[in-house]
C-alpha positions, 0 to 999 in steps of 0.5 A: 419800358422805352428808354428816355432821351435823357437816359444814358445809352445802353451798355456796349458788348464789352461792358459785360461780365459773364457768370455760368454754371457749365450748362448756360451763362448770363451776361451782367452789365456794368450798370447792374443789368443782366442783359442776356440769359438763356435758361436751361442750356446755352442754345435755349431761347432767351429770357433776357435779351436786352443786348439784342433789343433794349426795349423788348428783349427783357432784362434783370435790372438792379441799380442805385437810383439816387444821384450820380453813380460810378460802377466798377466790376471785377471777378473774385480772385481765381473765380467766376463770381462777379462783383459789381461795385456801385459808388454814390454820394450816399455810400457804396454797395456791392452786387455779387452775381454767380450761378451756383456750382456745388460739386463736379457732375452734380446730379442734383444741380439746381440752376439758379442766378444768385444776386447777393447785394450788400451795403459796404458804407453809408446808405443806398437805395436801389431799384430792382426790376425783373422783366422776363421775356421768354422765347426771345420775347415772343411769349408773354409771362404770367406772374403770381405771388407765392410764399417767399417769392413770385412764379414766372410762367409761360408756355415754354418756361417756369422760373421762381424768383425769391428774395429777402426783400418785398417783391411786387408785380407791376404788369409783366415785371417784378419790382422791388425797392431796396433801402440798405444801410452799412452791413445790410444784405439782400438775397435775390435768386432766380431759379429755373424750374421744371416744366409742368405744374409741380410744386417744386419752388423752394425759395432761398433763405438769407442763410443760403447766400453765404453757403452758395457763395462759398461753395461756388468760390471754392469750386472755381478756385480748386479748378483753376488751381490745377493749371500748369501755367506759371508764366509771365501772363498768368492772370490773363491766361487763367482768366481765359481758362476760366472763361473757356471752362464756362463755355463747357457744357458739363452734361454733354462734354461739348464746348460752345463757340460763344454764349450769344447770337447775332452780336454784329461784326459791323455795327448796322451790318448783317454779319450776325450769326448764332454761335451757341453751338459746338463747332468741331474746329473751335472745340478742337482748338479749345481742347489744345489749349486746355491740354496745354494747361493740364486740364485732362478731365475737360479734354476727356469729356470733349473726346467722349462727345467727339467719340459719340459723333464719330460713332454716328457717322452713318446716321449723320453722313451725306454724300454731299457733306461727308461723315461729319458736320461743321457744327452740332448742338449740345446733344450732337444733333444738326441744328435747325436752319437759320431763323430771323427774329424780325421783332427784335431790333438787333444790337445797336440796330444791327439786323437781322437777329438770327437763331440757328446757323446755316453753316451746318449745311456747308462742306468745310474740309478743314474740320477733319484736321482740327478734329484728328489733331485734337485726337492726336494731342489727347493721345499724346498728353492723355490716356489715348483713344479707344479701339472703337474710336480709332475704327471710327476715325479710320473711316473718316480718313478713308472718306477724306482720301477720296474727297480731299480735292473737293471745293468747300466753304473754307474755315471762314464759312464763306457763303459764296461759291465753294472754292479749293481753299488753301487752309482746307488743304493744309488741315486735310494734310494735318488730318492724315499726317496725325492719323499716321502718327497715332497709328505708328505711336500706338501700333494701331491698324491702318493703311499707312502706305496709302495714307502717306501717299495721299498726304504727300499728294496734298502737300504737293498740291499746296506747294504747287497750286496754292503758291503764287510765284509772282507775289511770293506768297501762298494765297487764299485758294487755288487761282486766287490773288488774295491772302488769308490770315489762316496761312499764319497757322502753317508753322503752328501745325507743322506744315512748313518750318517757321523759317522756310523762305516761302512762309517768311515771304507769305508772312511779309505779304500778310503783314502788308495787306492784313495787319494794322499795327498788331490787329489782323483781318481775316482777309480783304472782303473787297478782293475776296468776296465771301457772299455776305454784304458789309465789312467787319472788324479785325479778328482777335483770333488772327491777331493771336495767331500773328503773335504765335507766327512772330514767335516761331520765326524768331521775332521775339521782341515784336511778338511780345509787344504784339501780345501785350498790345492785344491784351489791352483790347480785352474788356475790363475783366479780360474778356474778348469778343470775336473782333475789334472795330476801328475805334477799338470797340469789341464786336461779334459774339461774346465771349468767344472761345476761339479768341481765348484759346488762341491767347493761351496758345500764344502766351504759352509758346512765347513764354517758352521762347523767352525762357 
């Protein structure tokens, strides 16, 4: 259907909540529409992609149809079950959206999207329309009625829709008219079925709703109950932790950067990337945040995933890119090249829509520091890594000793000419320094003398070549005059003391050039071109790094105000996209793991200083 001129505009990025089953996730808008869902796993082709094309993308709409409608959305306490409440002149109805999770590591897991509709007061009429558009709307589904529901099939997908209300087929869509009085309930369940023609569709019954809801609610409450954080911002930190957990892929142990692709960093711009992969950098920082909160099992699962990548060095290695890649798919494979989906209009007309990510073909040397720092933390707070994993890690360090001074794309994945980025040098120092620490703490074998020599050489390089004496600041790259928000990490990773005069003067320059109120840009794209046209918003990740930098230099009152201000930029559910635009709108892929983990770290460290 094409949106009519008198209809309200489609929901924005921030108008969504997320539900998930540790395999994939769905985004549910405040107007009751499921606007994004990739069945099976995070990086699978979408079946609902209204976020990327309001007309063609597909969605699962469920909303009142009479009179003026007001909507409120919230999560059940300490849970990832989403409640969308609609209020009309005739009454009130709630839609409870969730993906059932019955127990950890469930070998018999069935992937289902459950929508439990219940009338709280009065009488309500709702319209339901499920418009499945498989394979990013490149396939047309076939629909057929079966006992208890409708089968939705295409060349790549089989779904079963069951309901405790009458369903009917209209063209390529499944529709239903729901009339509910106080106390009435309707259950709608979309299940992802195995490929083939098997008779495996078992429609859900009315009695299933409460059991699925109860089990899923207990799962999430039991999980977050393990958190060790008891500080001032407990509700916000717990929501970030619950969000990070939903970005974990339980079968593999990988952690995806976000659940979406191609949500723009600038409306109408071309900075639209696919984030449904496991970035070594993002996952390493996520591990840090989860360890801080006491979630050792998630850390162990990621270390297992990481150990498998380390063990595959010889298979994945290339002379140009080194033994590890920047990002992997959930199975640990290198993603395919970027593909542009020209048939989709893009969010708010922001093209191109991309699947795949060419950053997998970049050299980014900072990832070795991110990776080895996460192993160091796991060794410190967890049971420690195995001997085989240590041997693999030693090979990484040995490679880094020979290649640390190579130009690279940097942590922001510049698509311009490679440069000798300061943050890459800093994280290379972290990689070798943490390896030395682990070897000494555990008495593990390694050439500590040679490692220490190169570590010190890198340190001297940063201090000599990446410092601009005239500007009194560290700069983005050797020979550059620009600064970079990544420099805020220097005391956090123990490269410099927080009150080292060089860092204090760098912080001052970063504040002058990149900070607007409490919001922080990654860098100035005009003075530091990155090979991509257009601008972008402020990076919420960097804004939380700023909070942590203020904390570490002792500007505690300013840090607290900055943190409180940043938290107001979250959406109504406490979720953050990647960036904040000029008028406060959320931009970029959503929700972003990196932002939520930085929030956890900033809150944890500020709490500690406040006592």
